[in-house]
N, C-alpha and C positions, 0 to 999 in steps of 0.2 A: 694420567698419561694414557693415551689409547694403546691397546694391545696390538702389537705388530702381527700381521698375518704370516704364518709360516710359509716360506717359499716352497713351491712345488719342486720335487726332485724327480728326475726322469729315471725310473728303475729300468733295469735290463728287461727285455721282453719275457725272459724265463721267470724272473722274480715277480714281475707284474702279474703274469699268468698264475703263479703260485699263490699270490695274495688274493686274487679274484676267485680262484678255486676254493680257497679256505673260506672266503666270505660267502660264496654260493652254498657251501655245505651248512654254514651257520644259519643263513637265511632259510634254507630248505627245512632244517631241523626245528628251528625256534620260531619261525615266522618273521616277516619283515618288521612289523611294528614292535615286536619284543626284542629285536636285535639292535644292539648299540655298537658304536664304533669300538668301545672298550671290549665288548665280547669278541668281536672279530679279531682285535689285536691280541687278546689273550690266547685265542686259538692259533694265531700266527706266531706266538712266542715273542711278541714285541710290545712296546708301550703304545698306548693310544695316540699320544702325541707324535710318535714316529710314523704311525700309519697316515696321519694327516700330511706328511711330507710327500706321500704318493697319491692320495686321493683327498679331495676337499670335503667329501661327505659320504655317508652310507648310500645316499640316493645316486651319486655318481657311480659308485661301485655296482649297484644293482642295475643301473641303466646299461653299463658296459657289459655286464654278465648277460643280460637279456638280448641286447643288440647282437652280441657275438653269436649266441645260440641261434637267433632268428636269421641272421645273415648266412650262416652256414647251412641252416635248414633250407632256405630259399635257393641257395646255390645248387643244392641237390635236387630240390623239387623242380626248379626251372630246367635243369638238364633233362629230367624225366619228361616234363610236359613238352619240351621242344623236340623230343625224339620221335614224335609221330607214331607212337606205339598204339596197338589196339586197346580198347577200354579195359579188358581184363589184365593185359600186360602192364598198362599204366597203373591200375590199382595195385597190382603186385609190387611194382617198383616204388610207388609212393609209400606203401606199408613198410617195405624193406628199408627205405631211406629214413623213415620215421624211427624205426628201431635202431638204426645206426646212430641217429642223433641222440637217442636216449643213452646209448652206450658212451657217446662223446661228452654229453652235457646232462647227465642224469639229474644233478642238483638244479640246474637251470630249468629243466622241464618241470620238475616238482614245484619250483617257485612260480613258474608261469601258470601251472594248473591251479595253484592255491591263491595266488595274489593278483592275477591280471584284472579281474573284475573291479577290484578296489583301485589298482594302480592307474587304469585308463582315465580316471577322473582327473589325474594330474597331467598338466600340459606336456611335461617332459617325457611322459610315457604314452603319449597319443599314438605312437607308432605301433603299439600293441593292437589297437583296434583295427588299424589298416591291415596289419598282418593277418588278423583273424578273418577279415573280409576276403582277402586273397585266398586264404586257406579254405574257407567254405566254398568259394567259387571253383577252385581247382577240384575239390572232391565231388561236389555236386555235378559239375559238368562231366566228370569221368563216369559217374554212375548213370547219368542221363544218356550219355553216348552208348553205354552198355545195354541199356533198355532198348534204345532205338535200333541198335544193331542186333537185337535178339540174342545177345550174349548173356545178359542178366534177365531175370524173370520179368514179365510184363506187368505183374501185379505188385512189383516192388515199390514201396514208399521210399523214394530216394532220400528225402530229407531225414526221415527216421533212421534209415540205414546209415546215412552220413554221421548222424549223432552217435549211433551205436559204435561204428568203426572208430570214430574220433576218440570217444571216451575209453573204449576198451584198449586201444593202442597206447594212448598217453598215460593211462593209469599204471602202466608197467613201470613207470619211473618210481613208483612207491615200493616196488619189490626187487627190481632189477639191480644187479651189482656188476659193474664192469669186471672182466676177468673171471667170471663165474663159469659154471659147467657148460653153458650154452652160449654160442656166439649170437650177436644180433640177427645175422642172416638165418641161423637155424631157428630162432624164436619166430622170425617172420614167416618162415616156411610152415611151421606148425600152426601158427595163427591163421595163415591164409587157407590152409587145408580145411580148417573148421568153418571159416567165414564163407569161402567160395562155394563149398558144398551146399550152403544154405541159400545163396543168392543166384547161382548159375542156373541156366536153363537145363532141365533134366532131359537127358537123351531118351 
């Protein structure tokens, strides 16, 4: 006799968010391939079969985690990019928004950093590659505007600078803990003071 598929149960938004937060922490700590539905269920304090009432697979959980993070990231980025700020102010705002997203979605950022290259090969995660293209375009165009406006140094290698800024900002997910001594805005200010002193035109 064929096994009946468990019916999907609609969890309350708060419970669904709680389960996804738990899954994100397990994915970030143990890696996507090493994580099983049973491990997520154990950390959530429930049976694996019960978790299937809410999500049909670990892939669907991971997809929702990453889509939620990127949707919120781009809500913030699009607001910054549409504000018609100068290049320096745009860079400052993008960095600050990035640290805010690390504060909101630390585990999702860690997963994105470690797993995205492998995940983009799967059709359901193709949105990661599109987001990366948009991300690169936003940062490169900001740096190029700054060089053209003589706000940033004329000898600046914008692609190298973009990679440096990108990697040094997002690696913070490996050590940042929400609710710690420093707010994301304070960390962004400290970071920007070091970076901008290096790329800004010297008076």
